[in-house]
LOMIGU-153695 format. One record per residue (C-alpha): residue in three letters; x negated, y negated, z. Coordinates in Angstrom, 3 decimals. Each point is the difference from the previous one (the first is absolute). Layout:
N
TIGU residu       px       py       pz
TIGU    ALA        X        Y        Z
...
//
This chain:
188
TIGU residu       px       py       pz
TIGU    MET   24.421 -197.629   73.459
TIGU    GLN    2.066   -2.276   -2.171
TIGU    PHE   -0.041   -3.741    0.676
TIGU    LEU    3.020   -2.125   -0.854
TIGU    LYS   -1.695   -3.303   -0.809
TIGU    PRO   -2.780   -0.506   -2.574
TIGU    GLU   -3.318   -1.501    1.146
TIGU    SER    0.828   -3.192   -1.920
TIGU    TYR    2.809   -0.621    2.523
TIGU    PHE   -2.622   -0.619    2.728
TIGU    LYS   -2.634   -1.898   -2.052
TIGU    GLU   -1.396   -3.191    1.496
TIGU    THR   -2.044   -2.228   -2.320
TIGU    GLN   -2.715   -2.444    0.983
TIGU    ALA    0.873   -3.633   -0.824
TIGU    GLU   -2.864   -1.683    1.895
TIGU    SER   -2.990    1.297    1.945
TIGU    SER   -2.261   -1.718    2.537
TIGU    LEU   -3.145    1.493    1.485
TIGU    ILE    0.108   -0.891    3.712
TIGU    PHE   -3.140    1.810    1.181
TIGU    ASP   -2.747    1.751   -1.968
TIGU    GLY   -1.880    2.321    2.379
TIGU    LYS   -2.494    2.808   -0.438
TIGU    VAL    2.641    2.731    0.345
TIGU    LEU    3.378   -1.762   -0.056
TIGU    HIS    1.322   -2.603   -2.402
TIGU    LEU    3.168   -1.706    1.313
TIGU    TYR    2.563   -1.341   -2.464
TIGU    LYS    3.254   -1.908    0.236
TIGU    ASP    2.173    0.471   -3.080
TIGU    ILE    3.303   -1.427   -1.158
TIGU    ILE    1.933    2.790   -1.704
TIGU    ASP    3.036    0.359   -2.208
TIGU    LEU    2.424    2.483    1.583
TIGU    PRO    2.190    2.443   -1.925
TIGU    ASN    3.091   -2.105    0.841
TIGU    GLY   -1.462   -3.105   -1.719
TIGU    LYS   -0.959   -1.796    3.204
TIGU    GLN   -3.513   -0.692    1.232
TIGU    GLY   -1.756    1.318    3.088
TIGU    MET   -3.420   -0.081    1.625
TIGU    ARG   -2.456    2.816    0.721
TIGU    GLU   -3.175   -0.112    2.070
TIGU    TYR   -2.320    2.951   -0.553
TIGU    CYS   -3.621    1.120    0.039
TIGU    LYS   -1.808    1.496   -2.954
TIGU    HIS   -2.455    2.759    0.922
TIGU    ASN   -2.255    1.993   -2.359
TIGU    GLY    0.998    3.340    1.514
TIGU    ALA   -1.583    2.683    2.119
TIGU    VAL   -0.449    3.728    0.512
TIGU    ALA    0.615    2.392    2.875
TIGU    VAL   -1.099    3.595    0.519
TIGU    VAL    1.378    2.841    2.118
TIGU    PRO   -3.203    1.959    0.715
TIGU    LEU    1.101    3.549    0.872
TIGU    THR   -2.724    2.307    1.310
TIGU    ASP   -0.110    3.742   -0.666
TIGU    ALA    1.142    0.423    3.635
TIGU    GLY    3.183   -1.982   -0.742
TIGU    GLU   -1.051   -3.183    1.786
TIGU    VAL    0.529   -3.509   -1.334
TIGU    VAL   -3.055   -2.210    0.352
TIGU    CYS    1.308   -3.342    1.272
TIGU    VAL   -1.623   -3.228    1.097
TIGU    ARG    0.779   -2.189    2.972
TIGU    GLN   -0.668   -3.685   -0.440
TIGU    TYR    1.051   -3.386    1.298
TIGU    ARG    2.461   -1.816   -2.233
TIGU    TYR   -0.289   -3.714    0.648
TIGU    ALA    3.395   -0.914   -1.499
TIGU    LEU    1.716    2.413    2.418
TIGU    GLY   -2.321   -0.646    2.923
TIGU    GLN   -0.422    3.707    0.707
TIGU    VAL   -1.870    3.174   -0.855
TIGU    THR    1.747    2.172   -2.567
TIGU    LEU   -0.362    3.604   -1.149
TIGU    GLU   -0.159    0.224   -3.791
TIGU    ILE   -1.124    2.050   -2.939
TIGU    PRO   -3.068   -1.426   -1.789
TIGU    ALA    0.906   -2.809   -2.373
TIGU    GLY   -1.338   -3.136   -1.592
TIGU    LYS    0.572   -2.665   -2.593
TIGU    PHE   -1.441    0.090   -3.480
TIGU    ASP   -3.462   -1.538   -0.231
TIGU    TYR    1.025   -1.662   -3.274
TIGU    LEU    3.085   -0.324   -2.183
TIGU    GLY    0.284    3.035   -2.258
TIGU    GLU   -2.140    2.294    2.162
TIGU    ASP    0.662    3.685   -0.677
TIGU    HIS    2.451    1.223    2.657
TIGU    ARG   -1.608    3.410    0.467
TIGU    GLU   -3.490   -1.455    0.317
TIGU    ALA    1.256   -2.501    2.574
TIGU    ALA    1.678    2.822    1.962
TIGU    LEU   -3.192    2.074   -0.004
TIGU    ARG   -2.006   -3.056    1.085
TIGU    GLU    2.331   -0.785    2.911
TIGU    LEU    0.058    3.645    1.085
TIGU    ARG   -3.812    0.123    0.125
TIGU    GLU   -0.478   -3.444    1.539
TIGU    GLU    2.551    0.424    2.775
TIGU    THR   -0.335    3.715    0.819
TIGU    GLY   -3.224    1.246   -1.600
TIGU    TYR    1.910    2.699   -1.886
TIGU    THR   -0.364    0.607   -3.740
TIGU    THR    2.045    2.220   -2.305
TIGU    ASP    0.655    1.073   -3.560
TIGU    THR    3.641    0.807    0.855
TIGU    LEU    2.064   -3.171   -0.063
TIGU    ILE    3.731    0.441   -0.592
TIGU    ASP    2.100   -2.991   -1.091
TIGU    LEU    2.942   -0.501    2.396
TIGU    GLY    1.450   -3.010   -1.789
TIGU    GLU    0.430   -3.660    0.766
TIGU    LEU    1.356   -1.887    3.003
TIGU    SER    1.272   -3.572    0.030
TIGU    THR   -0.992   -1.095    3.490
TIGU    SER    2.319   -2.997    0.421
TIGU    PRO    1.882   -0.695   -3.255
TIGU    ALA    1.928   -3.017    1.280
TIGU    LEU   -3.126   -2.116    0.370
TIGU    LEU   -3.131    1.826   -1.151
TIGU    SER   -0.939    1.227   -3.503
TIGU    GLU   -2.443    2.606    1.397
TIGU    ILE    0.281    3.496   -1.420
TIGU    LEU   -1.770    2.699    2.003
TIGU    TYR   -1.212    3.047   -1.927
TIGU    ILE    0.088    3.055    2.278
TIGU    TYR   -2.059    3.192   -0.269
TIGU    LEU   -0.446    3.300    1.803
TIGU    ALA   -3.625    1.100    0.442
TIGU    GLU   -0.707    3.707    0.554
TIGU    ASN   -3.083    2.253   -0.178
TIGU    MET   -2.045   -2.735    1.610
TIGU    VAL   -3.651   -0.078    0.971
TIGU    GLU   -0.904   -1.831    3.209
TIGU    GLY   -2.668   -2.698   -0.108
TIGU    GLU   -0.950   -3.366    1.468
TIGU    CYS    2.507   -2.833   -0.045
TIGU    ASP   -1.023   -3.449   -1.217
TIGU    PRO    2.670   -2.523    1.051
TIGU    ASP   -0.052   -3.617   -1.138
TIGU    GLU   -1.915   -2.244    2.373
TIGU    ASP    3.241   -1.507    1.315
TIGU    GLU    1.622    3.421    0.648
TIGU    PHE   -0.170    1.661    3.400
TIGU    LEU    1.514    3.467   -0.212
TIGU    GLU    0.463    3.131    2.054
TIGU    ILE    0.523    3.205   -1.974
TIGU    VAL    2.688    2.294    1.422
TIGU    LYS    1.011    3.434   -1.321
TIGU    ILE    3.623    0.917    0.698
TIGU    PRO    1.789    3.197   -1.078
TIGU    LEU    2.501   -0.859   -2.758
TIGU    GLU    3.043    1.215    1.942
TIGU    GLU   -1.086   -1.891    3.133
TIGU    LEU   -0.425   -3.188   -2.046
TIGU    VAL    3.489    0.487   -1.448
TIGU    ASP    1.353    0.323    3.557
TIGU    MET   -1.860   -3.186    1.010
TIGU    ILE    1.589   -1.820   -2.945
TIGU    LEU    3.476    1.277    0.903
TIGU    ARG   -0.504   -1.136    3.621
TIGU    GLY   -0.905   -3.502   -1.194
TIGU    GLU   -3.647    0.224    1.063
TIGU    VAL   -1.332   -0.854   -3.470
TIGU    ILE    1.290   -3.353   -1.241
TIGU    ASP   -2.059   -0.294   -3.196
TIGU    SER    2.398    0.379   -2.938
TIGU    LYS   -2.486    1.458   -2.500
TIGU    THR   -1.028    2.651    2.530
TIGU    GLN    3.608    0.889    0.733
TIGU    ALA    1.008    0.279   -3.646
TIGU    ALA   -3.100    1.819   -1.219
TIGU    VAL   -0.254    2.487    2.875
TIGU    LEU    3.717    0.840   -0.119
TIGU    LYS   -0.283    0.524   -3.754
TIGU    VAL   -2.978    2.358    0.427
TIGU    TRP    1.813    1.883    2.775
TIGU    ALA    3.117    0.416   -2.188
TIGU    MET   -2.145    1.175   -2.932
TIGU    LYS   -1.761    2.575    2.185
TIGU    LYS    3.339    1.243    1.385
TIGU    LYS    1.243    0.470   -3.572
TIGU    GLY   -3.223    1.732   -1.022
TIGU    VAL   -1.018   -2.722   -2.456
//
């Protein structure tokens, strides 16, 4: 695809920055920016160190998902295993393997990089690194002490249908599962 405008056409430059809130996970900023047209604007956004997500696909073609309560939404969601980095600069693959084991009990030596996902680019700097886990070995899960999870195995095609019917609202799960489904349909 050929784009008509260079990236410099869109560039916004920070003129001032104020830290509004410095939390454990989120760091809220309010910046004054110089716009490409020479005027100034304001942006409020959260900095986040990033996270990983894993589509655990069993040999039987089932995706190992977790159900958990999401306080911000006030409801239980169905998701693929995921979690934030324990520290800035943590190895993405190691974090993915850790989250897979902690949340589902599964381990693997087959972790396929599915790329990156910007979860909410208008207001959050979080980049989510997504992986496909195959050839897994089942074991005991070890969730964080503030995590209450139910493990659910769903056939890949059924999970795709659930996503298409709007029954799965989690964006990382939608994007990652649909990507795996498309890859499998293409024989990748």
